[in-house]
N, CA and C atoms as an extended XYZ file, in Angstrom:
285
Properties=species:S:1:pos:R:3:atomname:S:1:resname:S:1:resid:I:1 pbc="F F F"
N        81.528      113.639      125.882 N   MET     1
C        82.861      113.077      125.724 CA  MET     1
C        83.886      114.155      126.029 C   MET     1
N        84.799      113.851      126.889 N   ALA     2
C        85.841      114.808      127.241 CA  ALA     2
C        87.193      114.282      126.767 C   ALA     2
N        88.028      115.202      126.361 N   VAL     3
C        89.361      114.874      125.873 CA  VAL     3
C        90.357      115.084      127.009 C   VAL     3
N        91.257      114.122      127.207 N   ASP     4
C        92.308      114.284      128.211 CA  ASP     4
C        93.635      114.601      127.513 C   ASP     4
N        94.670      114.826      128.301 N   ASN     5
C        95.970      115.214      127.744 CA  ASN     5
C        96.558      114.145      126.824 C   ASN     5
N        96.371      112.875      127.185 N   ASP     6
C        96.888      111.801      126.327 CA  ASP     6
C        96.206      111.808      124.963 C   ASP     6
N        94.904      112.074      124.956 N   THR     7
C        94.174      112.135      123.691 CA  THR     7
C        94.645      113.311      122.850 C   THR     7
N        94.911      114.435      123.486 N   VAL     8
C        95.429      115.600      122.761 CA  VAL     8
C        96.773      115.262      122.130 C   VAL     8
N        97.629      114.612      122.889 N   ARG     9
C        98.938      114.214      122.340 CA  ARG     9
C        98.771      113.265      121.153 C   ARG     9
N        97.853      112.324      121.273 N   ARG    10
C        97.619      111.348      120.197 CA  ARG    10
C        97.069      112.043      118.944 C   ARG    10
N        96.106      112.934      119.116 N   ILE    11
C        95.551      113.671      117.974 CA  ILE    11
C        96.633      114.519      117.327 C   ILE    11
N        97.429      115.172      118.144 N   ALA    12
C        98.518      115.999      117.613 CA  ALA    12
C        99.509      115.140      116.833 C   ALA    12
N        99.817      113.964      117.345 N   PHE    13
C       100.735      113.064      116.648 CA  PHE    13
C       100.157      112.636      115.303 C   PHE    13
N        98.892      112.234      115.298 N   LEU    14
C        98.254      111.776      114.064 CA  LEU    14
C        98.131      112.895      113.035 C   LEU    14
N        97.916      114.126      113.516 N   ALA    15
C        97.787      115.274      112.613 CA  ALA    15
C        99.141      115.905      112.306 C   ALA    15
N       100.188      115.323      112.852 N   ARG    16
C       101.554      115.831      112.659 CA  ARG    16
C       101.665      117.291      113.111 C   ARG    16
N       101.066      117.568      114.282 N   LEU    17
C       101.132      118.898      114.877 CA  LEU    17
C       102.031      118.846      116.102 C   LEU    17
N       102.729      119.929      116.328 N   LYS    18
C       103.578      120.015      117.510 CA  LYS    18
C       102.841      120.868      118.538 C   LYS    18
N       102.462      120.250      119.643 N   VAL    19
C       101.799      120.966      120.731 CA  VAL    19
C       102.776      121.015      121.896 C   VAL    19
N       103.205      122.211      122.229 N   GLU    20
C       104.146      122.388      123.336 CA  GLU    20
C       103.480      121.991      124.654 C   GLU    20
N       104.275      121.557      125.600 N   GLN    21
C       103.757      121.111      126.897 CA  GLN    21
C       102.960      122.215      127.596 C   GLN    21
N       103.425      123.460      127.481 N   ASP    22
C       102.720      124.557      128.153 CA  ASP    22
C       101.414      124.926      127.446 C   ASP    22
N       101.202      124.454      126.226 N   LYS    23
C        99.966      124.730      125.485 CA  LYS    23
C        99.003      123.541      125.516 C   LYS    23
N        99.401      122.456      126.185 N   LEU    24
C        98.607      121.238      126.195 CA  LEU    24
C        97.239      121.452      126.841 C   LEU    24
N        97.219      122.121      127.967 N   GLU    25
C        95.956      122.356      128.679 CA  GLU    25
C        95.023      123.236      127.850 C   GLU    25
N        95.573      124.274      127.245 N   GLU    26
C        94.781      125.181      126.405 CA  GLU    26
C        94.207      124.437      125.192 C   GLU    26
N        95.014      123.593      124.597 N   THR    27
C        94.567      122.814      123.440 CA  THR    27
C        93.478      121.832      123.847 C   THR    27
N        93.635      121.214      125.005 N   LYS    28
C        92.626      120.281      125.513 CA  LYS    28
C        91.290      120.988      125.698 C   LYS    28
N        91.322      122.189      126.248 N   GLU    29
C        90.082      122.944      126.450 CA  GLU    29
C        89.432      123.310      125.123 C   GLU    29
N        90.246      123.651      124.129 N   GLU    30
C        89.712      123.969      122.795 CA  GLU    30
C        89.034      122.743      122.184 C   GLU    30
N        89.682      121.585      122.293 N   PHE    31
C        89.084      120.349      121.786 CA  PHE    31
C        87.758      120.063      122.487 C   PHE    31
N        87.725      120.248      123.794 N   ASN    32
C        86.499      119.989      124.540 CA  ASN    32
C        85.385      120.948      124.144 C   ASN    32
N        85.720      122.205      123.861 N   LYS    33
C        84.711      123.164      123.387 CA  LYS    33
C        84.158      122.741      122.030 C   LYS    33
N        85.051      122.300      121.156 N   ILE    34
C        84.625      121.863      119.820 CA  ILE    34
C        83.717      120.645      119.935 C   ILE    34
N        84.100      119.678      120.754 N   LEU    35
C        83.276      118.481      120.924 CA  LEU    35
C        81.928      118.806      121.550 C   LEU    35
N        81.894      119.739      122.479 N   ALA    36
C        80.622      120.151      123.076 CA  ALA    36
C        79.726      120.778      122.022 C   ALA    36
N        80.311      121.570      121.144 N   TRP    37
C        79.543      122.197      120.068 CA  TRP    37
C        78.993      121.145      119.108 C   TRP    37
N        79.805      120.141      118.776 N   VAL    38
C        79.353      119.068      117.882 CA  VAL    38
C        78.226      118.276      118.539 C   VAL    38
N        78.335      118.004      119.826 N   GLU    39
C        77.263      117.308      120.537 CA  GLU    39
C        75.991      118.143      120.543 C   GLU    39
N        76.140      119.453      120.667 N   GLU    40
C        74.993      120.355      120.630 CA  GLU    40
C        74.319      120.305      119.261 C   GLU    40
N        75.106      120.212      118.208 N   LEU    41
C        74.541      120.102      116.862 CA  LEU    41
C        73.729      118.821      116.709 C   LEU    41
N        74.156      117.762      117.372 N   GLY    42
C        73.437      116.500      117.296 CA  GLY    42
C        72.065      116.555      117.935 C   GLY    42
N        71.818      117.533      118.790 N   GLU    43
C        70.532      117.673      119.464 CA  GLU    43
C        69.534      118.504      118.666 C   GLU    43
N        69.973      119.115      117.584 N   VAL    44
C        69.087      119.960      116.784 CA  VAL    44
C        68.075      119.086      116.058 C   VAL    44
N        66.805      119.484      116.118 N   ASN    45
C        65.741      118.750      115.447 CA  ASN    45
C        65.741      119.110      113.964 C   ASN    45
N        66.045      118.140      113.128 N   THR    46
C        66.085      118.367      111.677 CA  THR    46
C        65.048      117.512      110.952 C   THR    46
N        63.999      117.112      111.659 N   ASP    47
C        62.997      116.223      111.061 CA  ASP    47
C        62.346      116.812      109.816 C   ASP    47
N        62.001      118.087      109.835 N   ASN    48
C        61.290      118.704      108.710 CA  ASN    48
C        62.196      119.574      107.854 C   ASN    48
N        63.477      119.308      107.879 N   VAL    49
C        64.430      120.107      107.110 CA  VAL    49
C        64.924      119.276      105.933 C   VAL    49
N        64.771      119.846      104.740 N   GLU    50
C        65.254      119.165      103.541 CA  GLU    50
C        66.782      119.149      103.549 C   GLU    50
N        67.384      118.068      103.097 N   PRO    51
C        68.851      118.038      103.007 CA  PRO    51
C        69.353      119.122      102.061 C   PRO    51
N        70.425      119.772      102.433 N   LEU    52
C        70.991      120.855      101.632 CA  LEU    52
C        72.134      120.308      100.801 C   LEU    52
N        72.010      120.480       99.500 N   VAL    53
C        73.060      120.038       98.597 CA  VAL    53
C        73.960      121.201       98.240 C   VAL    53
N        73.366      122.371       98.095 N   SER    54
C        74.123      123.559       97.716 CA  SER    54
C        73.428      124.774       98.310 C   SER    54
N        74.195      125.804       98.602 N   VAL    55
C        73.585      127.020       99.123 CA  VAL    55
C        72.867      127.791       98.029 C   VAL    55
N        73.244      127.541       96.784 N   ASN    56
C        72.563      128.162       95.650 CA  ASN    56
C        71.503      127.204       95.136 C   ASN    56
N        70.355      127.736       94.826 N   ASN    57
C        69.279      126.902       94.315 CA  ASN    57
C        69.287      126.933       92.789 C   ASN    57
N        70.434      126.676       92.207 N   GLU    58
C        70.575      126.724       90.761 CA  GLU    58
C        70.568      125.317       90.191 C   GLU    58
N        70.052      125.210       88.986 N   THR    59
C        70.121      123.940       88.280 CA  THR    59
C        70.869      124.164       86.983 C   THR    59
N        71.535      123.151       86.535 N   LEU    60
C        72.268      123.238       85.282 CA  LEU    60
C        71.372      122.765       84.151 C   LEU    60
N        71.374      123.525       83.079 N   THR    61
C        70.624      123.082       81.914 CA  THR    61
C        71.516      122.151       81.111 C   THR    61
N        70.998      120.992       80.826 N   LEU    62
C        71.764      119.996       80.107 CA  LEU    62
C        71.475      120.106       78.619 C   LEU    62
N        72.471      119.867       77.816 N   ARG    63
C        72.276      119.884       76.370 CA  ARG    63
C        71.947      118.478       75.907 C   ARG    63
N        71.344      118.383       74.763 N   GLN    64
C        71.045      117.086       74.179 CA  GLN    64
C        72.336      116.436       73.690 C   GLN    64
N        72.436      115.153       73.857 N   ASP    65
C        73.583      114.427       73.322 CA  ASP    65
C        73.472      114.365       71.808 C   ASP    65
N        74.565      114.643       71.138 N   GLU    66
C        74.591      114.562       69.689 CA  GLU    66
C        75.745      113.658       69.281 C   GLU    66
N        75.460      112.776       68.368 N   VAL    67
C        76.492      111.884       67.862 CA  VAL    67
C        77.326      112.648       66.850 C   VAL    67
N        78.645      112.631       67.035 N   THR    68
C        79.559      113.268       66.086 CA  THR    68
C        80.543      112.218       65.596 C   THR    68
N        81.295      112.586       64.600 N   SER    69
C        82.215      111.604       64.021 CA  SER    69
C        83.286      111.189       65.020 C   SER    69
N        83.811      112.122       65.785 N   GLY    70
C        84.820      111.790       66.778 CA  GLY    70
C        86.176      111.456       66.204 C   GLY    70
N        86.344      111.580       64.908 N   HIS    71
C        87.627      111.259       64.273 CA  HIS    71
C        88.479      112.519       64.174 C   HIS    71
N        88.931      112.998       65.315 N   ILE    72
C        89.723      114.232       65.305 CA  ILE    72
C        91.089      114.012       65.942 C   ILE    72
N        91.530      112.774       65.994 N   SER    73
C        92.801      112.494       66.664 CA  SER    73
C        93.959      113.232       66.006 C   SER    73
N        93.929      113.381       64.673 N   GLU    74
C        95.008      114.117       64.004 CA  GLU    74
C        95.028      115.576       64.449 C   GLU    74
N        93.836      116.169       64.593 N   GLU    75
C        93.763      117.560       65.053 CA  GLU    75
C        94.292      117.683       66.477 C   GLU    75
N        93.937      116.740       67.308 N   ILE    76
C        94.368      116.787       68.706 CA  ILE    76
C        95.881      116.616       68.810 C   ILE    76
N        96.424      115.690       68.049 N   LEU    77
C        97.855      115.409       68.118 CA  LEU    77
C        98.703      116.393       67.326 C   LEU    77
N        98.079      117.277       66.557 N   ALA    78
C        98.828      118.195       65.694 CA  ALA    78
C        99.789      119.077       66.485 C   ALA    78
N        99.415      119.493       67.678 N   ASN    79
C       100.259      120.391       68.471 CA  ASN    79
C       101.108      119.656       69.504 C   ASN    79
N       101.034      118.342       69.519 N   ALA    80
C       101.808      117.573       70.499 CA  ALA    80
C       103.288      117.621       70.145 C   ALA    80
N       104.151      117.855       71.131 N   PRO    81
C       105.584      117.888       70.847 CA  PRO    81
C       106.123      116.515       70.445 C   PRO    81
N       105.507      115.450       70.953 N   ALA    82
C       105.951      114.100       70.586 CA  ALA    82
C       104.733      113.184       70.540 C   ALA    82
N       104.664      112.373       69.503 N   LYS    83
C       103.553      111.433       69.364 CA  LYS    83
C       104.065      110.173       68.683 C   LYS    83
N       103.376      109.071       68.967 N   GLU    84
C       103.781      107.801       68.382 CA  GLU    84
C       102.568      106.880       68.316 C   GLU    84
N       102.296      106.333       67.159 N   TYR    85
C       101.184      105.409       66.944 CA  TYR    85
C        99.841      106.004       67.393 C   TYR    85
N        99.653      107.299       67.210 N   GLY    86
C        98.395      107.943       67.573 CA  GLY    86
C        98.241      108.267       69.047 C   GLY    86
N        99.332      108.233       69.803 N   TYR    87
C        99.299      108.533       71.238 CA  TYR    87
C       100.303      109.633       71.561 C   TYR    87
N       100.046      110.363       72.652 N   PHE    88
C       101.002      111.340       73.151 CA  PHE    88
C       102.200      110.596       73.731 C   PHE    88
N       103.383      111.109       73.520 N   VAL    89
C       104.586      110.560       74.141 CA  VAL    89
C       105.040      111.572       75.181 C   VAL    89
N       105.167      111.100       76.422 N   VAL    90
C       105.553      111.989       77.520 CA  VAL    90
C       106.794      111.419       78.201 C   VAL    90
N       107.536      112.269       78.911 N   PRO    91
C       108.716      111.770       79.623 CA  PRO    91
C       108.317      110.759       80.698 C   PRO    91
N       109.168      109.791       80.916 N   LYS    92
C       108.935      108.783       81.945 CA  LYS    92
C       109.053      109.441       83.319 C   LYS    92
N       108.036      109.245       84.168 N   VAL    93
C       108.058      109.867       85.489 CA  VAL    93
C       108.133      108.838       86.613 C   VAL    93
N       107.876      107.576       86.309 N   VAL    94
C       107.916      106.527       87.321 CA  VAL    94
C       108.880      105.448       86.855 C   VAL    94
N       109.780      105.069       87.719 N   GLU    95
C       110.740      104.001       87.382 CA  GLU    95
C       110.127      102.654       87.652 C   GLU    95
């Protein structure tokens, strides 16, 4: 797939980028290099490669769930600058 000047202009418009007329050809060539590289990646044989989730092979140790009372709303609201009926009161931000 090759990118032409109209496609470069369209991509620049969608990305809200300003591409000067004298840089259009250079930008087109850069896009074409990137697309060639992506096409090259598509040709790589990954049949026997496990999917990579993270570069670190670490696992998180999970703790056991413990049931607690959960009745700490007074403690949570104690430092609130404004509260009403057990809820935080915040300034209105949306009309």
